[in-house]
N, C-alpha and C positions, 0 to 999 in steps of 0.2 A: 631215835636219837639216843645219844649216850652221854651220861654225866662224866665230867672230867675236871681236873684242876690244871690251870696254866702253871707249868713248872719251869719254863725256859723259852728261849727264842732261838731261831736259826737264821743266820745271815748268809745270803748267797749273792755274790756280785755278778757272776755270769749265769744267766738263766734265759729261758725261753721268753722272747719279747712279750708274749701274751700275759705273762705273770709279773712283769715289771711293776714295782710299786706296791705289791701285795706283801703284807706282814705274815711271816710264818712263826707259829708258836708250837712249843712242845707241850703236849697234854698228857697227863697221867689219869687213866680211868680210876674212878673212886667207887667205894662201897657206900651207897646212900644211908645205910643203917649206922655205920661207924664214921663215915666221912674220911676214912683212911684210904691211902693210895693202894692200888692193886699191883704196882710194879709192871704195868702194861702201858706202854707209851705209844703215841702217834704224833706225827707232825701234821698240823692243820693250817689251812689258810684262814686268816682272821677276817670275817666279814662284818664284825660288829664293834670293833675297837676294844677288845678284851685286853686285860693287863695281867701282870705277874700275880699269882696267888688267887685269882678269881675262879669261881666255879662256873662252868659253862656247859652248854649242850653242844654237841657236834654231830653232824651228819656225815655219813661215809658213802662211798660208791657214787652212783649217778645222782643221788640226792644232794651230794656236796656241790654239784654244779648248778644249783637252782637259786642261788642268791644273786643279788645285783652285782656283787664283787666277783663271783666265781663263774657266772654264766658264760659258757663257751670256752672256758679255760681248762687246762689239764689238771684236774683236782681229784684227789681220792678222799680228802677229809676237809671239812669246812666248819668253823665255829658259826653257829646260827643264833645263839642267844647267850646272854649273861644271866645267871640265876640269881634271883633275889631271896627266895626262901625255899626250903624243902621241908615238907611235912610228911611224916611217915607214921601210920597207925595212930593218928590223932596227936602226935607230938612233933613240935618244931625241932628238927635236928640240925638245921642250918638257917642262918639269917645273915645276909650281907650287911644289913643295917646295924646289927648289934656287933659287927666286927668279927664274926666267925671266919676263920681261915684255916 
C-alpha cells in the first residue's frame, strides 16, 4: 500500500456501467518523514469515504479490485484506508486527531 493525500476529485458523467456511483479522488503520494507531496499523482476509486485533505492508503493493480466497492470492477487504484496516525522512528509525524493536514 502507498501513503497519499487526497488533493482533488474527478467527475465523469459517461462511464462504464460497472463503475456508476463510485467516487474518484486525485491522490498525491507523500513522503512520510516530511508529510510533503511528491508531485506524483494517481486517480483512485474511493472505497472508504475519504475526503479532501485526508491522508490515505491506496492499493494498486489487482489488489485495488479486492474491496467491497471495487470487486469485479475495472480499477487500477483504490483507497483502502483513512490514516489516523503515522509514527516514524518513535516520533508522531502525523495525527488526524490533532488536525495535521
